[in-house]
N, C-alpha and C positions, 0 to 999 in steps of 0.2 A: 608694365607687362601684357597689357592688353595689344599692343601694338607689334610685339615680337613673334615673330613665327614660329610655329612649332619645330621641336627639335625633328630632324630626320625629313620635315615637310618638303624637302628641297625648294626652300624660298617661298612656298604657297602660303596664301594668307589663310588665316584661321575661317571656316565657314562659320556663317552666321546659324544660330540655333533654329530649327523650325519650332514654330507655336503648334504646341498641342492642339488638336482639334476638340474643340468644346462638344460634349455630349449632353441633348436634352434629356432631362430625368422624365421619362415618360411611362405610361404604363407596360407598354412594348419593351422597354430598354429593360424594366425592374425584373421583367417575367424571364427575359432572355438570361440575363445574369443568376437569377436564382434556379434557372432550369440548367445552366453550364455550370454551377456549384453542385448540384446535385448528380451531375453525370453530362458528357458533353452528348453521347448519342443514345438514344431509348434502347434498352435492350431489346433482342427480337424474341416474341412471345413463344412460349413452350409448343405450342401449334405449329409456329412456323419453323422451330428447330427440328421437329418430328414428321415432317413433310415426307422426308425419304424413307423414314422407318414404317409410316405407315401405308406405303406404296409396296415396300418389300418385305415387310414383317409376312410371313407365312399364315399366323391368325390374326384375319382382318377383323374377324367378329369379335375380337378381345376389345376392341375401341370402341365399339358400339355402346352408347351411353355414356361417354367418358364427357365431364364435366367441361373440359377445356373448350369443346366446340362450342358450348354458351358465352364462356370466357372470352373466348378470342376467334369470335362467330367473324371478324372483318379478317380475318389470316387464314379462311378455309382457302384451298387451292382451287380456284374454280375450272380450272381443265379435269381435276381429277373427277368433279362431281360427274361429268359425261359419263363416266365410266360405272354400271350399275353394280360391280363388284367392288368398289372401291371403300376404304372407310367414309372417306367424306359422304360419298351417296348415301351409304346407309345409315349414317349419324344424321344428316339431314330428314331422311325418311322419317325416322324416331321422332325430330325434332318437329316435323312439319304435322305428324298425327298427335304428338302431345300438345301441340297448338290447339289444334281444331277439337280434340278431347277438351282441353280446359276452357274453349270458349264456350261449348256446349254445357259445362259443367257449370261455369259462372252463370250463365243466361237462367240455368233451374234454380239454382241458390236464390238468384236476385227476385224469380219469380215465386219461391217458396216464402222469400223474407215479405215480400208485400202480401201474400195471403193471410200470413200472421199477424201482421200489423196493418193496423188502418186509424182513420180519422174516430172513426166511431169508437171505437174502443178509449182513445183518451177522452173523448166528450163524455162518454158512460161514466168514467172514472172521475172527472171532473164533476159532475151533475151530481153525484154521490156523495162526494166531500162536502162539497158545498150545502146539501140538504142535510146531513145529519150533522152539520156545523150549526145548523138553525142561520144561515147566511141569507140577508135581502138581498134588493137589486143594489144597493148601495156599496154592498162590500162587508157589511157590517155583520158580524156571526157573535150570535148568543153564547156559543160554545168557549169564545175567549174572555167572556164576561165571568167566568167562574173561577173565584179567585177565594174561595174558603169552602168548607165542608158544608156549611148550608146552602150557600147557591150550588153547590154540586147536588146535593137533594133535591133541591128547586128544579134545577134543569131535569133532572132523571124524571122526577114527577109531574112536570110539565110538558117541557119543549119536547122530550126524548118520546113519552108517552105519545103526544098528539102527533108526530112524526111516525111512527113505528104502527100507529094504529089510523090509520087516513080515515077520516069520517067523510062520505059523499053523499048529495043530496040525492043522487040518481045511481044508485049502488053499480057498478061495474059487475059484467058477466064472469061466472066461472070460469077462471081459465082451464082448470082441470080438474076431478073428481078422483079422492083417494081414498079407497075405503080400508077402515081397520076393522077384523073380527075379534071379539074378546069370547075366549073359553069360559066355561064346557059349553056353552050354547052357540059362539060362535055369534054372537050377535053384532051386527054390522052398523058401523057409524062411518058417514062420509065426509069427508074433509076436504076443503078448497081453500088453496093458497090466498094468502091476501095482497090485495092489489094497494100499493102504496103512492104517494105523490100524486099531486096536482094533475098531472097531465095523464095518469093512470096508465103509464107506460112501463113501469115497473112493478115484478112480481116478487113478493119476500118468500125466498126458499130456505123453510123451516122456521124455527123460531130464534129470537135474540137471546143469547147468552153472555150473562154479566159475570165476570171473574176477576176476583180481589187476590193481591200479595200482600203478604205481611212480614213483617221482621220478628226477632225475637227481641226482648228487653234485654238491655245493658250488654248486647252484642256488637261489636264495632265504636262502643262509643263507651264513656266513664263519665259517672256523676262527680261533680265537684265536692268536695268535704264541705264546703263553704255551707251550701243550701242542700246537702243529701238527707237532712232531717226532713227537709219538706216536699222534695222531689227526689225520692229514693230512687228511681227508673229512669233509663232514657232510651230512645229507639234511634238506632242510625240509620247510614245510609241503606238501601236494597244491595243485597249481594247473594250469590247463591250459599255462602258460609251463614250468612245473616238470616236466611229465610226462615219463616216459622212454618211449621208443619202440624203445631198442636190446634186441637180442636178449642175453640174459645166460646162455644155456646153457654150462654147461662141456663138455670134449671127449669126458667118456665117459658122457654122459646118455643113458639108454636111449632107443632107436628110438621107443618109442612113446608118449614124454613130448617128444620134439623139437619138435612145434608147441605146447606149452603153453608154452615158453620164445620164441616169436615173436609180434609185437607185431601185432593185428588192430583195424582200425577197426572205427566202431561199426554201419558198413555190412556188414559180414563177421560180427561177432558177433550184428547182429540184437537188441540188448538197448538199454534207454533207459538214461537218467541216473537217478540216486538221490540225493536229499538227505540228507546225514550230518549229526553234530552238528560236525564239524569242517570239512567241506569238502561242494562239490557235485561227485561224481562222474560222470565221463561213460560213454556206453555202450561206450566202447573198452577194450582193455588185451590181458592174456594170458590166453587160453581154454583151459580142457579140459572136456570135456564124460566125466562117470563113466560107466564100462561100467554093463552091463545085471544083473549080478548082484552079491551084497554082498562074496562074496571077492575078486573082482577091483578092485572098489571100493577096497576096504581095501589091496589091493595096489599100486594107483594112487597113493593117499593117502600111503603110508607111503614109495614111491619119491620123491614130491614134496619130502616133510619130509626127505627123505635128501640130495636133491639142492638143498636150499635155494630151493626156488621161492619161498618166503617169507623175506625176511631185513629189514635195516634199511632197504635202499631201499622197501620196501613201504610203501604207506599204507591198502590197503583190500583186502578179498576179498569178492566177492559171489556168494554163491548162489543160483541162480534156478532155480526149479521152478513147474508148474501143476499143479493138481488139478482134479478133477471130482467134485462131491459128487450123487451118482447120485440120491439121495431128493429134492433140491429143484432139479435142473437149474441149479447156479449153478457156473460156473468161478472158481477162484481161483488168482491168480500171486502167489506168494509168494517175497520176496527177502529172505535174512538178510546183514547188514551187520556185517564187522568193520571196526572202523577203527582202525589202528596209530599213533599220534600221535608225533610228532618228539620228545616227551619221554620216551616209552617207555609212556605208559598205551594200555589197550586197551579200546575200547568196542564194544559189540555191540547189535543191535535187529533186530526182524523187521517187513518192510513188507509189506501183503498189500494188492491190489485187486482187486476181483471183478465180477460181473456175468453176468446171466442168459443163459442162451444164445441167447434169442429177440434180443439185443443185436448178436450180431455177425454173424448172416445174417437176411435176411430169410423167416423161416421161417414157417410157417400150418399146422404140421403140430398143434400143441396149441392149445387155447383160448386160453392167455394169449398165446403168439406170435402168434396169429390176431390178438388185441384189439389188441397193439402194433402189429403189420403195418397194421391198417386205421385205427386214431389218427393215425399216422404221416401217411397220405395224405389222411385228412380232414382235419388241421393244418394241414398244406401249403396244401391247395387254400383253406381259410376266411382262413390268414395271407395266401395270395396276394390274395383279395379285399379283406381288411383293407388291404393295402398299396396296392392301387388306390384304395380308398377314401381313406387318407392323402394319396395324390399327388393325387386331385381335388380334395380340401380344400386343401390347399398349392397347387393351380393356382387357385381361387377366390379363395383370398387374395392372391396374388400379382397376379391379373387386378383385383382392387379395389384392392390397393395401388398399381398403376401407372394404373389407367385403361383400359387396353385389352390386347389379347392378347398374353400375354408373350413369344411367339416370334419375332412381328412386332418386338415391342419391344427382343428380343436383338439382332436382323439390324439394328438402327439404330446400336447402342453399338460402341465400340471392346473391345479385348481388356480393357482396364482397367476401364473401363463396364461389359462383361460380368460380371467377376469381382466388384466393387463391386455390383453388382444382384443376384446369387446371396447374396451376406454380408447386403443388408440385407433381400432377402425371406426369408432365413432368420430373420433377426433378429425381423422382424415377425411371422412365424410361429410361433416358439418363445418368443413374449413371454405365451403361454397354455402355462400350465405342465403341462398333459395333452396338448401337440402332442409335448412335449419326450418324455414318457413314452411317447407310441406310436411315435415313433422308434428308441428304445430297444429296446422291447418286438420291433419287426420284424427289427432288427438283431439282437438276441440270439437269436432263433428261428432265422431263417436261416443265422447261424452254427452253430447246433445242428445245425441239417438237413446245412450243409454236413460238419461231423466225423463226423456218422453217414454220410454218402455215403464220406468217406473209410475209415472205419471198415470199410465192406464192402468197400471196393476193396482194402486192405490185407490184409484175410482173401482175397481172391481172388487177390492176388498172389504170397501165399507160398504155395509147394510144399508144406510141412511141415505148413501146416493145411487141405490138399485132404483131402475125406471119405475117401480110399483113403490116405491117411497119416496123420491125424489120431491122435495116442496111441502111436506107434511107441515102442517103449521105447528104439532104440538113436539117434532122431533128437532134436533141440531145437526146442519149440513157442516159439516167439518172442511170448510173449502179453502181455511188457512193453511191447513197441512198440505190440502193438495196445490195451493197456489206457490210452495218453495220450490218444488220440482219445476214449474211452469217459468218463476223468476229466474231461476239458475240456468236452466236451458236457455233462455231467451239473451241472459247475458253471455253465454258462452256462444249464442250464435251472433252476438253484435260481434265478438272479438275475430272470429271465424270472417263474417263478412269484409271486416275490415282488412284482415290478413289475404282476404281472396282477391280484393281489388287491387292492394298493393304488390301481391305478387303476379298482377298483370304486365308490371314494370320488365320482368324477366324477360318476355317476349318483346318487348320494345326494341331489345338491343338489336332483332333482326332489321331494323329501320336505323338506317344512317342519320336521319333528323334527330332520333331520340337516343343513338346509340352513347353519345357521350355525357347525355344526361344519367343514364343507368350507371354507367362506369362510375361518376361522381358520387351516384348514391352509394354503390356499393362501397367504394373507398372511405366516404364519409360515415359509413354506418360504426366501423370499428373504432374509429377517432372519436367519434360522439359518443359513443358506449362508455368509453373511459373517461371522458370529460364528465357526462352525466354523473356518475359514481362519485367523482369531486363534488360536482354539485349537490347530490344529495347529501353528503356530509355537512355542508354548508349551509343548505338549508334547515338541518335538522338541526343544527346549532342556533341559528336565530328562533327556531320553533320554540326550543328550551329556554330562549331569552324572552319572547315573548308571552310566554306561559308564564314565567316566574314574574314578569313585569306588571302585565296587563291583564293576568289570570283572575284577579279579582275585581277588575272594574270594565273588562267588555266580555261579553257573553262567547263571542266567538274564540277567545284565547284559554276558554277554561277548562280544557282538556288538551293534551299533547298533540294527538291525531288532528285534532280539529286547529289547531295551531301552525302544524305542517301543512294542512292542505291549503289553508286561508295563505298562506307564504307565496305559495303559486300563482294562485288568481290576485294577488297585488301587484302582478307584472301586468295582466293584462288590465283590470279595474281600475287600479290605482289606490288610494288610502285619502282619507280625508282628515287633513291637518285640523286640527283642535285649537283655539285660541288659548284654550287654558293651560295647554301645555308651558306658554310662555310667561304666564302671569307669576309675580312674585311670590316666592313662598312655594312654588310646585318644583317638584323632585326632579332635575334635569336628567336625571339616568337614561328613561324611557325616549326622549327625543334623541338623545346622542344614539342609543341603540338603533333607531331607526334610519337616522342618518348614515351609520356604517352599514345599514344593511343596502340603503340606494345606492351608496358610492361603492361598495364591493358588489352587487348583484346587477345594478343597471350599468353601469360605468365600466366594469372590467370583465366579469365572468360573461353578461350576453356578447360582449362585443367579442369576448374570445371565442365563441360558439360561432360567431359568424364569420372570425378571421378563419376559423379551420376550415368552413365549407368555400368561402371564397380563395383560401389558398389552394384546394384542391381542383377548384375551377380553373383558376388562372393558370396553373401548372399543366392542367389537361389540357386545356385548352390549344396549349402550345406545343406539346409532345405528343399528340393522339392526332398523325396527319393521316388522311386516307386518298387514296386516288379518286378523283371525281368521276373518272371513265370506268370506274372498276363496276362490274356486274354484281347486283346482288346476289348472293350465293342462294338464296331460298328462292327467289323468282326462277333462277338456271335449275334448281333442283325441280321446280314444279314443271317447266318445261320440257326437262329430260323424263320425268316422271310420267307425263303426260304422252310425250310421242313412245315410251316404253309399252304403255298400254297398248299404242297401235301398231306396233311391230317396227317402229323407225330408231333407228341406232345413232345417236349423235356425236359417236367418238370420231375425234378428229383427228384419226391416224391415216390419212391417205397413202401415206409414204407405205406403211406396211399391208394394206391392202393389195398392192400391186407386188408384192415381195413372195419369194419362196419360202418355205420353212426352214432351209438352211440359212435364209441371210436374215434370220432373225434373233439367233444367238450365236456364241461362240466359246467353247471351253478356255477357261484361264489360263492352260498352259500353252496355248498357239499365240498368244499376246507377249509382245516384247517385253523383258524384265521390268522396265520402268512403268508399263502401264500395271503390271501385276503389284508392283509396290504401292502403287497411287491406290489401286482398288483394295489392297488389303489394309492400307491406312485408313482409307474410309469408312470401310465396315467396322474397325476399331473405333474410330470416333461415333460410330452409330452404335455400337455395342456398348460403350461408356455412356453414351446420351440416353439409351433405352435404361440400363442399368439405375440411373438416376430416377427415371420416371415410371417405369415399369420392372417389377421384381420377375424373375423366372423368367423373362424373354431373351432368346437366345437367337442373335441374327449373327455372330461371328463366333465360331467353336474356337471359345480360348486353347483348349486342350490340343489343339492339333497345332497351334502357332509355337513358332521359337520362342520361347521365355525369356531368352538371353537378348531377343532384338529389343532396343528402344523405341520409343514411339519420336519421329523425326517431324519436321514441317513437311509442308509438301512444295516448299521450295530450296529444300535442300536434297544435293545430289547424294547418291548413297556412298559413293567414294569419299567425302570430304567427312565422314562420321568418323568420330576419333577409334572409338571400340573396332572398326573394321581396318583402322592402319595398324593398331595393337596387334590382334589377328593375324594380320600379313607379317608383321617383324615378327612373332612368337611362333609363327605357324612351322610345323614340320612335315607340312604334306607338301608332295613333289608338285601337284597340281595348282592351277590358279585358284585364288577363294573366290566363291560365288558372290558376288554383291547385291543379287535380288536373290535371297534364299526365301523359297516358300515350299513349304510344307505338301508332301505329295498328294496327300487327301485335299488339301484345295484347291491343287491345281486341274483337278477333274471336275470343279464347280463350271455351271453355265453362267454367261454374262449376257444378260439379254440387251436388244440393240437399245430400247430405251435409256437402260441403266450407262451402257457405254456412251451414249449421247449425253447423257447428264455430267457423266464423269468429264469427259471433254470439254464439257461448257464449261463446268466450275474451274479447270485446270488449266489457263491458256497455252502453259507449254507443251501440252499434248499435242495439241493441232500442230504445232510449228515441229516438233519432233518426228510426227507419224504423218505430217506432211499430206494430211487429209482434214476435212473439217467435218465430214458426216461420218456416222459411226457405222452405217451399211457401208460404204466403202472401204472401211477398216475391217469389217467383217470378210467381205470379198476377198480383200487382199491377203490376210493371213490364214484364211483357209483356203486361197486357192482355187477360188470358183472360177476365176476368169484366167487363170495360168494355161500359158499354152504348153503343148507336148514337148518334152525335151528332146532335141534331135540326138542322132547318134555321134556319139565323140564328143556332145557337150556335157560339160560338167552341170550337176543339178545344185542350184543356190536357194537355199532356205529363205522366206520371206524377209525372216527377221536379219539373215546376213545380207541381205540386199539392203535392208533400211540403214545397217551400220554403215554399210559402205556409201550410201548416198550420203549419211550425216558427216561421215568424215570427209567426202569429198567438199560438202559445203565449208566444213573449218577450214580445208585446206585452199580454197576459195578464198576464204575471208582473210587469210593469212599473206595472199598474194596482193591486196588492196594496197596500192600506192597511198601513204598518210601525206607525202608533202604535196601533192596535189592542191592546186588552188580549189578553195572551198568557195562553192557560189554564196553570194551575198543576199542575203533573205530579209528583208526590212524588218520584219516582227522581231527576226533574233538579234538583229543588230540593237533596235530599239530596246529592247529586253536587257542586252549586255551593257548598254549605256545606262540604263537604270540601275543595274545592278553594281555597276562601276561608281555610279555616283553615290550610292548608298554604301558602300564599302569604304568609299574616302570620308564621307559624313563621318560614318562609325568611328573610322582610323583618328579623324580628327578630335572628335569627344574624347576618346581613349586618350588622345596627347593631352588635351585641356586635363581631363581627370589624372592624369600622371603625373602633370605638372604640378597641379594643386597638391597632389601625394606626397611629390618631391620637397615643395616649400613648408607643409605641412612637417615633413619630416625634418626638414633644417633647422625651423623654430623650435620643435621639441627638443632639438639636440642642443641649439642655445640653452634653453630653459634648463636642460640636465647640466650643462656646465655650469650656469649661475648657481645650481643646486651643489653641485659639488666643491666650486669655491666657499659657498658657504658653510658648507659643513667643516671643510677645511680650518678656515677662521675659528668656527666654533671650537675645533679641537684644539687648536694653540691657546685660543683664550682660555679652555680649560685647564692646560698645562699650565700656564702662567699663575693662573690662579692656584691650583696646587703647591707649586713653587713660593710662592708667598707665604702661602698656610704654614709650611714645612718650615721657611725660615724663622717666621714669628715665633713657633711652637720650641724651637733649637734657641731662641734669645729668652725665651720665657726660661726655659729650663736651664740655661747657665746662669741666669740671675737668681733663681731659687737657689741654684746650686752653691754661688759664691756665698747668699745671705748664710745659709745652713752652718759653713765653713767658719764664718765671722763669729757667729755664736758661740760655736764650741771652743774658739779661741777664747 
């Protein structure tokens, strides 16, 4: 069969099948195929589609501040920037000043941050934590050696008092003199703040306050009946519900210690809550202020020990004191926490918080304090301007969204309509990622300033922190409450600084070197956010598993939140595998859970996150193409803006400079019908595009249009429309039907030279029909600016009629062309013809081969069908033979039985 010629092939041999070209599997090929699968050609950006609307719209100020100029910065029309009244120029002006303003704002904020924090603040805090923990040069701390109630009292009576009341061979000079008058004779006493530490660099502000917290018996716990007769009471974990407020002093407690056994609320103690390892302890409790000298302090502590101020119901003891480092002007509030667990364990830690003196009062006495004070007001002013700008942008976005004034629109809505409108507007505004970042930045800054003002108010409201009382050794300085707004405001400032520097990516889109990276960041944000939600669920599931499995053996997993956070840092720091997991007799469940954690998180989810970024980068790298010779719109604007201030115009319309006013526009009614139709169709498309992007914008008055007229393509002649033919067939009019029906109100509209030129450039058929390639020539022709005077007796021919005659003449000339003439031989066309012929021949041969194969397969199938049919006939014949044999056997047996019966009767 392979040697036979294909039928109908005129005896030609079958052409050999061409080998398919092998394509190497490379990165570029994969990206191209992926891009082709998603769409062969990237869609034009909205800004590119709205270029004509931006130019022709009567309200160009409506587009100022629109986010599409940031999103599609590379699509801004360069030629329109030279027009100072264009939407492109005005938007670039807003974008330029926004960039300048933001750079100044970022520099001011960074300066403010550097003035608030310094290395000296960290060193002062570290020094105080080690000092009160009793640490030596080797890092061994006596505080961590406290493991029982007896060692606790030993530390308090010895190490703590020695450090709180430092003795010097050479007494230091008095830092300040604080006078206290006693009524009724106003007998004065002068006090001096104590200097502590071996370096004499820290001054103790006020006295040290010791506070204990207790729990109620049999609250949160239950005594077993097996030993209730020996231990009738139990004391559980500390919580707000189990906290005891009952006075627990015995009858003969010394009178000067009576108040130490009385419960005081957080308002009375003026102390803040503290987080420990076992629980979070409030600012209330049982309080005692230590005396101003070491001997009295030791006596008070000894009496507290003797009178069981700390017993089995005590769950925490907190020592709070505040120091001022005179070398760096840093105030450090230190709190020593002792936790007494219900299991008998004792844990201890030192927590400190600090701040520069300039944080607590709006001081201007030192250069650093003056800088902080000035930066605060400068930032407050600039963020107020930034907020006004964001509100203005939101107002513009809202107005474009609804097409009218938002306040007037809200008045027309119901309550639910107003709520829905607010949510829809915010959603429309926040679809641009950087708008959301702006709102977060504004909220964080004003929250930070609110806490700063609360800090100033708290300092002013505390009598012990007044300039005449601060540092008094017999009064407590409530700096822990003051440090709460300090820490909160600093935390918000940290997030604000992060967002401020991340937001600078928005302005990198103005550079072609970084534009791709910014677009990848914007596209990845939404996908990674959805992926992070999935990741959080999986992490929480593993946190619960580790909490249940290792909560009793590993301190890091003893609470669910800690277990959740540790799982994140396992990705960076790793986990030390213990050999005990795999010893005989060990429970294998936790190694299995940990193996599942590594498999799912490391090898699956982390790779998915990387794949999301690589997918966006790979596709964006091939879909975003820019002209390397294209000018940067911002640089062009800067040039035009500078020339504008110098009084120089860069509008490159040299043709219009030498034209008369009547040559710059033409009424629509003076143009031929096909031009009118093309213009109306273009205005319709622009109106449809405007309706999709801007509500309430009228470019084409639809009420003046013929609503029965359907939308046609630019390449469709009016006389080819079916509805026109239908009207011509059914029309009872005596005159001809108008093929280019345009409303009278639209005929009076003026078309500028630039608009007409753009219409002719977009539609290549118009220059052919009009016999002109320049719009100014068309205007002069149909406005008859160059027409000669009509001679006497000569008939006046309108320009449109002359054009019709010219077109018909060219059609007639085309019909007279001799088609039988010899066609000149063009080598390129001949070569292309031969290639097409070879391709058709090859395709025909392949078709014949495939057709022959189909015929052969059909013949084979027919033969199999014949065999099946013959088999069925044989089965049917055999079936009939079997039935006949059965019938004959049954009849024979019946006759035999009948004969036997007759014989028996006889």
